[in-house]
C-alpha positions in Angstrom: -41.9 -3.1 -167.6 -44.7 -5.8 -167.7 -44.4 -9.2 -169.6 -47.2 -11.7 -169.7 -46.9 -15.3 -169.9 -49.3 -18.3 -169.3 -47.0 -19.9 -166.7 -43.9 -18.2 -164.6 -41.3 -20.6 -163.1 -39.1 -19.4 -160.6 -35.7 -21.4 -160.6 -33.9 -23.1 -163.5 -33.0 -26.3 -161.6 -34.0 -30.0 -162.5 -37.7 -29.3 -161.1 -38.3 -25.9 -162.7 -36.7 -27.0 -166.1 -38.6 -30.5 -165.8 -41.8 -28.6 -165.4 -41.1 -26.1 -168.2 -40.6 -28.8 -170.7 -44.0 -30.3 -170.0 -45.7 -27.0 -170.0 -44.2 -25.9 -173.1 -45.9 -28.4 -175.3 -49.1 -26.2 -174.7 -48.5 -23.1 -173.1 -46.1 -20.0 -173.2 -43.3 -20.2 -170.1 -41.3 -17.8 -168.8 -38.2 -19.4 -166.7 -36.3 -17.0 -164.2 -33.2 -17.7 -163.1 -31.4 -15.5 -160.3 -27.8 -16.0 -162.1 -26.9 -18.1 -165.0 -29.1 -20.9 -165.9 -27.4 -23.3 -164.4 -26.5 -21.3 -161.2 -28.4 -23.6 -158.7 -27.9 -26.7 -156.8 -28.7 -29.1 -159.2 -25.5 -29.1 -161.1 -23.5 -29.6 -157.8 -25.3 -33.0 -156.9 -22.6 -35.7 -157.3 -23.7 -39.1 -156.2 -26.9 -39.5 -158.6 -30.6 -40.6 -158.6 -32.5 -43.2 -156.5 -34.7 -45.3 -158.4 -35.9 -49.0 -158.6 -34.2 -50.4 -161.8 -33.1 -54.0 -161.0 -35.3 -57.2 -160.4 -33.3 -57.6 -157.3 -34.7 -54.6 -155.8 -38.3 -53.3 -155.1 -40.6 -50.4 -154.7 -41.4 -51.9 -151.3 -37.7 -51.9 -150.0 -37.2 -48.1 -151.4 -40.2 -47.0 -149.8 -39.2 -48.6 -146.5 -35.7 -47.4 -146.7 -36.9 -43.7 -147.2 -39.4 -44.2 -144.4 -36.8 -45.5 -142.3 -34.4 -42.7 -143.0 -37.1 -39.9 -142.4 -37.6 -41.3 -138.7 -41.3 -41.6 -138.7 -41.7 -38.3 -140.2 -42.3 -39.1 -144.1 -45.7 -38.7 -145.7 -46.5 -42.4 -146.8 -48.7 -41.4 -149.8 -45.8 -38.9 -151.0 -43.2 -41.6 -150.5 -45.3 -44.2 -152.6 -46.0 -41.4 -155.0 -42.2 -40.8 -155.7 -41.2 -43.9 -155.8 -43.4 -45.6 -157.9 -42.8 -42.9 -160.6 -38.7 -43.5 -160.2 -38.4 -45.6 -163.2 -40.4 -43.4 -165.4 -38.5 -40.3 -164.3 -35.0 -42.0 -165.0 -36.4 -43.0 -168.8 -37.4 -39.7 -169.2 -34.0 -38.4 -168.7 -32.3 -41.1 -170.8 -34.8 -39.9 -173.6 -33.6 -36.5 -173.2 -30.2 -37.5 -173.6 -28.6 -37.8 -170.2 -25.5 -40.0 -170.4 -25.9 -42.3 -167.4 -22.8 -44.7 -166.9 -23.2 -48.0 -168.3 -22.4 -51.3 -166.4 -20.5 -54.1 -167.7 -23.6 -56.3 -168.6 -27.5 -56.1 -168.6 -29.1 -56.8 -165.5 -32.3 -58.9 -165.6 -34.7 -56.3 -166.9 -32.5 -55.2 -169.9 -30.8 -52.2 -168.1 -27.0 -52.1 -168.8 -26.6 -48.9 -166.4 -24.2 -49.1 -163.4 -26.0 -48.7 -160.3 -24.1 -47.7 -156.8 -25.3 -47.8 -153.3 -25.3 -44.9 -150.5 -26.2 -44.6 -147.1 -29.7 -45.7 -146.0 -30.0 -47.9 -149.1 -30.5 -51.3 -148.9 -29.9 -52.0 -152.5 -27.8 -50.7 -155.4 -30.2 -48.5 -157.0 -28.3 -44.9 -157.4 -27.9 -44.4 -161.1 -25.3 -41.8 -161.9 -23.3 -40.1 -164.5 -19.8 -40.7 -162.9 -19.6 -38.6 -159.9 -21.1 -35.5 -161.4 -24.9 -36.5 -162.1 -26.3 -33.1 -161.3 -24.0 -31.6 -163.9 -24.8 -33.9 -166.6 -29.0 -33.8 -165.8 -28.5 -29.7 -165.8 -26.5 -29.6 -169.0 -29.2 -31.8 -170.8 -32.0 -29.9 -169.5 -30.7 -26.4 -170.4 -29.9 -27.9 -174.2 -33.4 -29.2 -174.4 -35.3 -26.0 -173.1 -33.1 -23.8 -175.3 -34.6 -25.8 -178.4 -38.2 -25.0 -177.2 -39.6 -21.8 -178.8 -42.3 -21.6 -176.2 -40.0 -21.3 -173.3 -38.4 -18.0 -172.7 -35.3 -17.8 -170.1 -34.6 -14.6 -168.4 -31.3 -15.0 -166.4 -30.0 -12.6 -163.7 -33.5 -11.9 -162.7 -34.0 -12.0 -158.9 -37.5 -12.6 -158.0 -38.7 -10.5 -155.3 -42.4 -11.2 -154.3 -45.5 -13.3 -155.6 -48.0 -11.3 -156.9 -51.2 -11.6 -155.0 -54.7 -9.8 -155.0 -53.1 -6.6 -153.2 -50.9 -5.9 -155.9 -53.5 -5.7 -158.3 -55.1 -2.6 -160.4 -58.3 -4.2 -159.4 -57.9 -6.4 -156.2 -61.6 -7.3 -156.0 -61.5 -9.4 -159.4 -59.9 -12.6 -158.0 -59.8 -14.5 -154.6 -56.6 -15.9 -153.1 -54.6 -16.2 -156.5 -51.1 -16.0 -157.4 -50.7 -13.7 -160.7 -47.2 -14.2 -161.2 -44.0 -12.2 -159.5 -42.0 -9.1 -159.5 -38.4 -9.6 -160.1 -35.5 -7.2 -160.2 -33.6 -7.5 -163.8 -29.9 -7.2 -162.1 -28.3 -6.3 -165.4 -30.5 -3.6 -165.8 -31.1 -2.7 -162.3 -34.9 -2.3 -162.8 -37.8 -4.3 -161.3 -40.2 -6.2 -163.8 -43.6 -7.3 -163.6 -44.0 -11.3 -164.8 -48.0 -11.6 -165.1 -49.0 -15.4 -165.4 -52.2 -17.5 -164.8 -50.2 -19.8 -163.0 -46.7 -19.6 -161.0 -44.3 -22.1 -160.0 -41.7 -21.8 -157.2 -38.7 -24.0 -157.8 -36.0 -21.9 -156.0 -34.2 -24.6 -153.9 -33.3 -24.3 -150.6 -31.9 -22.2 -147.9 -28.6 -23.8 -146.4 -26.6 -20.6 -147.3 -28.3 -19.1 -144.0 -25.3 -21.2 -142.5 -21.7 -20.4 -142.2 -20.8 -23.5 -143.8 -22.5 -24.9 -146.6 -22.0 -27.4 -149.6 -24.7 -25.2 -151.7 -24.1 -22.7 -154.3 -24.3 -18.9 -153.1 -27.9 -18.6 -154.7 -29.2 -21.0 -152.0 -30.9 -18.2 -149.8 -34.4 -19.5 -149.4 -36.1 -17.1 -151.7 -39.0 -19.1 -152.7 -39.9 -20.3 -149.3 -39.7 -16.5 -147.9 -42.0 -15.5 -150.9 -44.4 -18.1 -150.6 -44.5 -17.3 -146.7 -45.1 -13.5 -147.4 -47.9 -14.6 -150.0 -49.9 -16.3 -147.2 -48.7 -19.8 -147.6 -48.0 -22.4 -144.9 -44.3 -23.6 -144.1 -43.7 -27.0 -142.6 -40.7 -28.7 -140.8 -38.0 -26.2 -141.2 -36.0 -27.4 -138.2 -34.7 -30.4 -140.3 -31.7 -29.1 -141.8 -29.2 -31.8 -143.4 -25.7 -31.3 -142.7 -23.8 -33.2 -145.3 -21.2 -35.3 -143.4 -18.3 -34.8 -145.8 -17.2 -31.6 -147.7 -13.6 -30.9 -148.7 -11.9 -29.1 -145.8 -9.5 -26.8 -147.5 -8.5 -23.1 -147.5 -9.0 -23.0 -151.2 -11.9 -25.4 -151.6 -14.7 -23.3 -150.0 -17.6 -25.8 -150.1 -16.8 -28.8 -152.4 -18.6 -31.6 -151.8 -17.2 -35.3 -151.3 -20.3 -37.5 -152.7 -21.9 -40.2 -150.1 -21.1 -42.6 -153.1 -17.5 -42.7 -152.0 -18.7 -44.2 -148.7 -20.8 -46.5 -150.7 -18.1 -47.6 -152.4 -16.3 -48.7 -149.3 -14.6 -45.2 -148.0 -13.9 -45.5 -144.4 -14.1 -42.4 -142.0 -11.1 -42.0 -139.9 -8.9 -39.9 -137.4 -5.6 -38.6 -138.5 -3.9 -41.7 -137.3 -5.8 -43.7 -139.6 -8.4 -45.0 -136.9 -12.0 -45.6 -137.6 -14.8 -44.3 -135.3 -18.2 -44.7 -137.1 -18.5 -48.4 -135.9 -18.8 -47.1 -132.5 -21.6 -44.9 -133.4 -23.9 -47.3 -135.8 -23.8 -50.7 -136.8 -24.1 -49.6 -140.5 -20.9 -47.8 -139.8 -20.1 -45.3 -142.8 -23.5 -46.2 -144.3 -25.5 -45.1 -141.6 -28.1 -42.1 -142.7 -26.5 -38.9 -143.0 -27.6 -37.2 -139.7 -26.1 -40.0 -137.6 -22.8 -39.6 -139.8 -22.7 -35.9 -139.5 -23.3 -36.0 -135.7 -20.6 -38.6 -135.0 -18.2 -36.5 -137.0 -19.2 -33.4 -135.3 -18.7 -35.2 -131.7 -15.3 -36.7 -132.8 -14.2 -33.0 -133.7 -15.4 -31.4 -130.7 -14.0 -34.3 -128.3 -10.7 -34.4 -129.8 -10.4 -30.4 -130.6 -9.6 -31.0 -134.3 -10.7 -29.1 -137.2 -11.5 -32.1 -139.7 -11.8 -35.7 -140.0 -10.6 -38.0 -142.8 -12.2 -39.8 -145.4 -9.9 -42.6 -146.7 -10.6 -44.9 -150.1 -6.8 -45.5 -150.4 -7.5 -49.1 -150.0 -9.1 -49.6 -153.3 -7.4 -49.6 -156.6 -6.1 -46.5 -157.9 -7.8 -47.0 -161.2 -11.4 -48.0 -159.5 -11.1 -44.7 -157.7 -10.4 -42.4 -160.8 -12.7 -43.9 -163.0 -15.6 -43.9 -160.5 -14.8 -40.5 -158.7 -13.1 -38.7 -161.8 -14.5 -35.1 -160.9 -13.3 -35.3 -157.2 -10.0 -36.9 -158.2 -9.3 -33.9 -160.3 -10.4 -31.2 -158.1 -8.7 -32.5 -155.1 -5.4 -33.2 -156.9 -5.6 -29.3 -158.0 -5.4 -28.9 -154.3 -2.4 -31.0 -153.8 -4.3 -33.9 -152.4 -4.3 -37.5 -154.4 -7.0 -39.2 -153.2 -5.5 -42.6 -154.3 -2.8 -42.4 -151.7 -3.9 -39.9 -149.2 -7.2 -39.6 -147.0 -9.4 -36.7 -147.8 -10.0 -33.9 -145.1 -13.7 -33.5 -144.5 -16.3 -31.7 -142.5 -20.0 -31.4 -142.2 -21.7 -28.4 -143.9 -25.2 -27.5 -144.2 -26.5 -29.4 -147.3 -30.5 -29.8 -147.7 -33.6 -27.9 -146.5 -35.9 -30.9 -145.8 -38.9 -28.5 -144.8 -40.2 -25.9 -146.9 -43.4 -24.7 -148.6 -46.5 -27.1 -147.8 -47.8 -28.8 -150.9 -49.9 -31.7 -151.9 -49.5 -34.4 -154.3 -50.1 -32.1 -157.2 -47.6 -29.5 -155.8 -50.2 -27.2 -155.2 -49.6 -24.4 -152.5 -52.4 -22.9 -150.0 -52.5 -20.0 -152.7 -54.6 -21.0 -156.2 -52.1 -20.9 -158.9 -49.2 -21.0 -156.8 -46.9 -24.3 -157.0 -43.8 -25.2 -155.2 -41.4 -27.9 -156.5 -37.9 -29.1 -155.5 -36.1 -28.4 -152.3 -38.2 -25.3 -151.4 -41.3 -27.4 -151.2 -42.2 -29.7 -148.3 -44.1 -32.8 -149.9 -43.5 -35.3 -147.2 -41.0 -37.5 -149.2 -38.1 -36.7 -146.7 -39.6 -36.4 -143.5 -36.9 -35.6 -140.4 -34.1 -36.8 -142.6 -33.7 -37.0 -146.5 -32.4 -40.4 -147.6 -29.3 -39.8 -150.2 -30.2 -39.3 -154.0 -33.9 -39.1 -153.5 -33.5 -35.1 -154.0 -33.2 -35.0 -157.9 -36.0 -37.9 -157.7 -38.2 -35.6 -156.0 -37.6 -32.6 -158.4 -38.3 -34.8 -161.6 -41.6 -36.5 -160.0 -43.4 -33.2 -158.7 -41.8 -31.0 -161.6 -44.0 -33.4 -163.9 -46.8 -33.4 -161.2 -47.2 -29.7 -161.1 -47.1 -29.3 -165.0 -49.7 -32.0 -165.5 -52.1 -30.6 -163.1 -51.6 -27.0 -164.7 -52.5 -28.5 -168.1 -55.3 -30.6 -166.8 -56.8 -27.2 -165.1 -55.5 -24.6 -167.6 -59.0 -24.1 -169.3 -60.1 -22.8 -165.8 -57.6 -20.7 -164.9 -58.0 -17.0 -165.0 -56.4 -14.6 -167.4 -53.1 -12.9 -166.3 -54.2 -10.3 -164.1 -52.8 -6.5 -164.4 -50.5 -5.9 -161.6 -49.8 -2.2 -160.5 -46.0 -1.3 -161.5 -43.4 -1.3 -158.9 -43.2 1.9 -157.1 -39.8 3.3 -156.2 -40.8 6.9 -156.1 -40.3 7.0 -152.0 -36.9 5.2 -152.1 -33.5 6.3 -152.8 -30.1 4.4 -153.8 -28.5 3.2 -150.7 -25.1 4.7 -149.4 -25.1 2.2 -146.3 -24.5 -1.0 -148.3 -22.2 -2.1 -145.2 -25.3 -2.7 -143.2 -26.5 -5.6 -145.4 -22.8 -7.3 -145.7 -22.3 -7.1 -142.1 -26.0 -8.5 -141.2 -24.9 -11.2 -143.6 -22.0 -12.3 -141.9 -23.6 -12.1 -138.6 -26.7 -13.9 -139.6 -24.6 -16.9 -141.0 -22.2 -17.0 -138.0 -24.6 -17.3 -135.1 -27.3 -19.8 -137.1 -24.0 -22.1 -137.4 -23.1 -21.5 -133.9 -26.6 -21.5 -132.3 -28.9 -23.6 -134.6 -26.4 -26.0 -136.3 -26.1 -30.1 -135.8 -26.4 -29.8 -132.0 -29.1 -27.5 -130.5 -30.5 -26.2 -127.1 -33.3 -24.1 -126.0 -30.9 -21.6 -124.8 -28.7 -21.3 -128.0 -32.3 -21.3 -130.0 -33.6 -18.3 -127.7 -30.4 -16.6 -128.3 -30.5 -17.1 -132.1 -34.1 -15.9 -132.0 -33.3 -12.5 -130.3 -30.8 -11.9 -132.9 -32.9 -12.7 -135.9 -35.5 -10.2 -134.5 -33.1 -7.3 -134.3 -31.8 -7.9 -137.7 -35.2 -8.2 -139.1 -35.8 -4.5 -137.8 -32.8 -3.4 -139.4 -33.5 -5.0 -142.7 -37.0 -4.3 -143.0 -36.2 -0.5 -142.2 -33.3 -0.6 -144.9 -36.0 -2.2 -147.3 -38.6 0.2 -146.9 -36.2 3.3 -147.5 -33.7 2.1 -150.3 -33.9 0.8 -153.9 -33.7 -3.2 -153.8 -30.4 -4.7 -154.6 -29.6 -8.6 -155.2 -27.8 -8.5 -151.8 -30.5 -6.8 -150.0 -33.3 -9.3 -151.4 -31.1 -12.3 -150.3 -30.5 -11.1 -146.6 -34.3 -10.3 -146.4 -35.1 -13.7 -147.5 -32.4 -15.3 -145.3 -33.7 -13.6 -142.3 -37.3 -14.7 -142.9 -36.0 -18.3 -143.4 -33.6 -18.0 -140.3 -36.8 -17.0 -138.2 -38.8 -20.0 -139.8 -36.1 -22.5 -138.9 -35.6 -21.1 -135.1 -39.2 -20.7 -134.5 -39.7 -24.5 -135.9 -36.7 -25.7 -133.8 -38.0 -24.3 -130.5 -41.4 -26.1 -131.2 -39.8 -29.4 -131.3 -39.3 -30.7 -127.8 -37.6 -33.9 -128.8 -34.4 -35.1 -130.9 -35.3 -36.7 -134.2 -33.8 -36.9 -137.5 -31.8 -34.0 -138.5 -33.1 -31.9 -135.4 -30.9 -33.0 -132.3 -31.4 -30.9 -129.1 -29.4 -31.7 -125.9 -32.1 -30.3 -124.0 -34.7 -33.2 -125.3 -32.4 -36.1 -126.1 -35.4 -38.7 -126.4 -38.1 -39.5 -129.1 -41.7 -38.5 -128.3 -44.1 -41.1 -128.5 -46.3 -39.5 -130.8 -44.8 -36.9 -133.1 -46.3 -34.4 -135.7 -45.2 -32.1 -138.5 -44.2 -28.4 -137.1 -46.4 -26.3 -139.6 -46.3 -22.8 -139.1 -49.1 -20.5 -140.3 -48.4 -17.0 -142.1 -50.4 -13.8 -140.7 -51.4 -15.6 -137.4 -54.7 -16.7 -139.3 -55.9 -20.0 -140.6 -55.7 -20.7 -144.4 -57.5 -22.8 -146.7 -57.8 -26.7 -146.3 -56.6 -27.0 -150.1 -53.6 -28.8 -149.0 -54.1 -31.4 -146.6 
């Protein structure tokens, strides 16, 4: 089956839906979601969105805080671009209907929203909806998208690959252009063709490549792997952020304890109540995430314990329940009253700071292909993402991609005709155990060898295992019909390879990449840029 649209967006989180709403005023848009419409990472964001909203704060301060957290790896132009557009992004959400928490009084600018502070920020600038900001944003965007007649949402459609020139019935008619995607209709078990004049990848990150992650199961690096296979550069994949505080409980899976709790005064302690963060950094619990995660990892290994504790019991119970109602309810279901007991926590893979290389218009190396949100490398985050800058980036670059497409839409070629997906030479698999076994093996050795603390020996071990699994999965992919699990496994292996290769190239410890073999900072550093197919690419993205 072939469907034709002006724009195809792969991903239905904050970035993808922001772009869809902007584009729908002038173009027909298809939004593809691998699961349900709200199955991505956006709804799990607890803390909030960083933006300069008070007169006591400043754009300069937000920019400086971001640059410091990024460990001299941020692109200053990208940081300024995003920060300067922060207030407009928040106002857009308010106009759409997002109900942010109100403060008891208006600030000097007339804003009456409650702002909190998180690690790395020098001011209170995190606007939030209790401790479930992402859920409020996702819910509102979902509602607005469903009202737009120019947007069609295709849930349970897993994108397979970007359609490029080689997939066209007349390959010579276009040059280096993206023409949509092939996608598996999961419920009908068939591959469908989505042809488009422009394509946006908004698939989120790849943290499920690790054994422990705060991300939903869908975060398997699909968009990064697809863009790589299509010929786009991928940058700084060694910078994987591990959130310091995920709930440690056998029935909790990957429940995140927001950084805002530390921003409101929670302490990290041992079981006996002794704090340890002041010994690692003068900012203590408000140090950037990489420092806090590494400190927790070190304390756990030093003492041989399975977790540490996050304690906010010294605060008033009403304050705790009103500020963190979602966390309070969830923990209480598991027998933990956070008003009277500390919370057991461990670090977990949380955010992919690297990704598909894009410019300030979200354009990739391939004409007509854009990347926005966590799957993209804009230069905002550098070597370490500062708290609550992620949703802001989604909103700003979702809009930037839409604006660039609308400005150039008259020059875009018509949707090209791609060849139908060919399954004539494959069969249904009778060995699905190969995929599930390899999935477990991959996530385990990525956690063991490519986790919070790395060495060259560990990375080389991981590389050998990635190479072996890649051979198995590529053979499997060539012989059997695609399934959701196979597609995710294929993409996870591609992303794992990109992470390991990038980590081996960085001979220093900077930001989120810490290696025991090279503990010092290099005097001069640069991005780790991987080029596909072993060839140069266009200079379209600086």
